[in-house]
N, C-alpha and C positions, 0 to 999 in steps of 0.2 A: 399623134392626139395633142392638141391647145392644151396650155395652163387652165383655161376656162371650163375644160372638158374634165380636165383629171381632178379639178377641188372636189366635187361632189365625191367621186370614189375615193377620196382619199377621207374626206368628213366621215364617210360612211364606217371606212375600215377602224378610225378612231373612235366612233360611238361604239362597234363591238367590241375593241380591245377593252373599253371602260366597263361596260356590260360584264366582262366576261371576268376583269380583277375584281369585281364590286360581287360577282358569283363567288369568287375566290374566296375573300374575307369573310362573306356570311357563313359559307361552309366550314372555314376553320373556325369560328365563334361557335356555330352550332356543336361542331366534336368537342371543344371544351366544356361547353355548359351539359353537352349529354353525359359527358364521361365523369363530371362534379357531381351532377345528379344520380348517376349510376352508382357512384361511391357512396355518397351520403345514405342512399336507399339499402343498400347492399353489403356497403363497406370495402375499403381497398383490400384486393387479395397481396396479402405479404409475399414478396419474394423470400419464400423457403428455402430455395437453393443455396441462396448465400450462408445458410447456418448449419454448419458443417458440425456441429458439436453436440446437436442436440438441448435438451433441459439441461441445464448447469446447476450443480449445488449451490444452496444458498452459501454465500459468503459468511465466514468464520466469527459473526458478529455475536457475542453472545448477550443475552436480554439485559438490560438495565436494571439496575438495584431501584432507581428510583424512577418515578413516571413523570416523560416528557412533558405529558398532558398537563401536569402540576405546576411547571415553572412558567415564567415571565418572558415570554421568548419575543425578541424585537427584530426587526430585518433593519440593520441599521449600516448596508453598503452604501458605497459613493452615490451612487447613482440612485439609491432607494426603490431598486426593483431588481428583480429576477434576471439572471442572464440568459443571453441565447446558449442552447446546446447543439449538438450535431444530431442528427437522426441516428447515425452509426457510429459505433466506435469498436474496434477489435478487441476480441478475447483470445490468448494466447495460451498454449498447450503448455504446462508444466513436464519436464522430460524427467522422468524417472532413471536411477540409475540400476544397473544390473546386476543380478546375484555375485557373478563372477565379481564385480568390485567390490560388494559391498560386505566384505568377508571379513572372519575372526581376525585374519592375518592383517589385514588393514587396520582394523580397530587397533590392534597390539602397535602398529608402525607407528600410527598417531601418537597412540600413548607414549612411545618412547621418546619422538619428536619432541614431546612437552615435560620430559624428563621425568616420566612416570613408568616404571619399571615393573613389573611383576605379571601375574599368570591372571588370563582374564576369567570374572568370575559370572555366570551366566544370572542373568535378574528374572528376563522375559525371555524367549525364543529371540525374540529380537534387540534386545538391551541386554549389555553388558559393561561390567564394570570391573574398573583395573586398580587397586591400592599401591600405591607405592614401597617396595621392598626397604627402602632407605629411609623413607620418612611416609609414616602412613597417614601425615596431615594432607597429603597430594593424593586427589585422585582422578580417574579420566573415565566419564561414561560415556558409550559410544551407543548409538540407534543405527543399528544396520539397516533397517527399513527404509529410513529418511536420510542416510547418510549424513547426522549430523552428530554432533560430540557436544560433551562440558568437562572442562577442565574446573576442578575447585582446589582451593588451599583452605582448610579449615582453621580458619583464623581464630575461632571460639577456643580451640583447644591452644593454640599459640598466637595469643594477643600480642606479643611482641613484635609481630610484623606490621602493626599499626602504629609504634610509637616513637619512630624518626620522623624527620622533618622532609618533604619533597624538596629535592634539589632539581625538578622539572621545569621546564616553561609549557604553554602549550604546544608546541613543534616538536619538543623533545618526548613529551607524553604520547603523541601520534606517531612518532618514528617508533617509539618501545614497542607501541601496541602495533603496528603492521610487521615489524620484526617479528614478534610473539607468536604472530597469526601464521605469517609465511613459513615459520619452521613444520607447521603442521599441515597447514593446506594453503594451497595458493589462493591469493587474495582475487575474487572474480574481477574482471572488466569494468563491469558499471559499479561494482565498489570502490576500485582504485581510482575511478574516476568520479566517482561523486563525493560528496561531502562529507564532514565528519563532526560528531559534537560530544564537547566534553561536559560532563557532570561533575561537579565537586560534592564529594560524601562524607559526613561524618558519623562514624558507623562505632556501636558499641554494641554488648550482650545483649540491651535489651531496645535498643531502638538504631534507626537509622534516619539521617535526615540530611538534606540538600543545603549545601553552603555557598558562599558566593567565589571561593576563591582555593588555591595550593596553599596558602596560609592556613586556614580553619582546616583544610581538610587531612584526613588521615585514609583517602582513599581517592581514586579518580576512576569513572568510567568513560571510554571511549565507546562509542556506538558509529556504527557503520551505515551509512545509508546509501541508498543506490541512485544513480544518476537517472534523469526524466528515462521516459521508454516512450519514443517516438514524440516527443514534447510534452509529455503527459506527466504530471509529477506523480511519486510512491509515496503511498502513506503507509503506518503501520496499525494495525490492532492495536498493539501497546506503544503510543506515541513517545513515552518517557523512556522506552527501553527497545531496541531495535532486536531482531532475532541474531545479529552477529555484532557482538561487544566485547572488548577487554577490560578488566578491571584492575588497577594497578594500586600497588602499595608503595610506599617509601621507604620501605627497605631493601638494601641492594642485594642481598643474598636471596630473598623471596619477592620477586619484583611483582610477581603474577599473581592475583587473588581470584581471578576467575576468567575463563573464557568460554563464551557462549559461540555456538556456531549450528546455524540451520540455514539453510539456503536453498531458495525454490528455484530449481534453474529453468529460467523461462525460453520457451524455444521459439524464436523471434521467426524462424521460417513457417511455423504451423499457426495458423491463427485463423480468425473467423471473424465477421463483423456481426456485431448484434444490435437490435434497436435498443435506443437507449428513451429513458422517461422523459417526458418536458420536466424541466425545472419546477414549472408551476406545481406538477403532482410530486414531485419528490419534496418540496416545501410542507404540502398539507401532509404529506406522511411524516413528516419531522413533528408537527404540528400535532399530530394525533398519537404521536409516542412510538409508531413503525420506525425506531431508528437506534443507534448506539452511541450512547455518550462518551468518550473517550475521557476520563477524569482521572485526576490523583486518587489514592485510596483515602478511604474515609473523608471525601469530600460531600458535603450536604448542599447542593445547588439548588438557588433561590430565583436566580434569574440569567438569562443568556441574550447577549447583545450580539447579532450576525454581522460580522464585518465583510465577510468575503465568502463567495459561493463558487466551487470548483470541481471539475471532475479528474478523479484521480484514480491510479491502481492500485491496488490493498494486497500488501504482502502480510505474511505471520507468521508466527515460529513455529506453526502447525503445517503439516504436508498437505500440500493443497493439489487439486487436478486441473485447475486453470487460473491463469491471473485474468482477473477480470475488474471492472470499474466502479466506483462509487462515486456517488455525491457526496464532497464535503462541503460541511457548514463550520466555517471558521469564525472565532470570535472572543469576548471575553465575558466571563461570567461572574457573579458575586452570590457568594455562600452565606449561610444561615447567621454567621457571624461577622459578616461585613467586609468578609476579604475577596479580592480579584484574583481571579485565577483564568488562566489560558485552557479556551477549552474548544475541542472537536468533536463535532457528530457526524456518523455516518450512516448514510443512506443507500441501498442498492441500488446501480443504476440500470441493469438491464430491467426490460418490461416485464412485468411479475408472470406473464404467462410462459417464459421461458427459464423461469427459475422455480426449482422444487421446492420442497417444505422443510 
């Protein structure tokens, strides 16, 4: 076959290949248009197979004492816009202790480690309190169901523990707090690798206020903050005081005024992705008042300038069943007296149909 005879056949083959490619492009376009149209008419079917924990309990966020809808709220992020958020985010199961571990003997052992010796007194079926037989100002309360505890030194009955001057610096205070905790309970890894926050306090029988340094303080609280969970930060129901904290006195004989220890053990191996609200929906809920404002006590807020919006996991001093995310609206507020205050506002992040009442 000559070249002249072959050319028409090649041309015909190329024409049919072009027609076939055009057909494939049109078919692909029709598929996406049809899929989008079906979704618009009948709604997208959610992949419920990925949702393993069913309907979740609502995050432990109390109702605000003031109405957010009455505040002057402004969006003042650097971009002056709402952030893009993922469609899904993991919810983690909280691991519960066994009845064997959460025994009265365990409570007594922890109390002895905190230098409190005595017989446990039953407050409720799951709460026991031990008062030290050598110094009645020391007490240790153990919550069996939650595997949490509270050590207290009653400084109101012995205010002499507040009368000395601190010889600590920040690093020494943190070391003392970690040492005091480790005698009672091993510090979890995410707290060991997390940050600490120091709050300097001036306390008296009538009031308690925050001051700026050891020089002014007669107590200092060290709060332990969890490390991020899969690059997502952890926030707290009460940002001013975390579930695990140690309060120190300047007295060298009675160094510890208080130890609070409530730790929700996150099972990182048992999780389920859940659909997340759009940031625009969370923003509308905030403006309607469907949120929780984390404010210092007795703060009457007038305005709230939002500087940062992000997703975080909410931790609490209450026993949780699941570790779930919230939207955090962070910024500066002004109270009715013109004072500037730091403000955090939380909105549940899981879409509402997966959250119980």
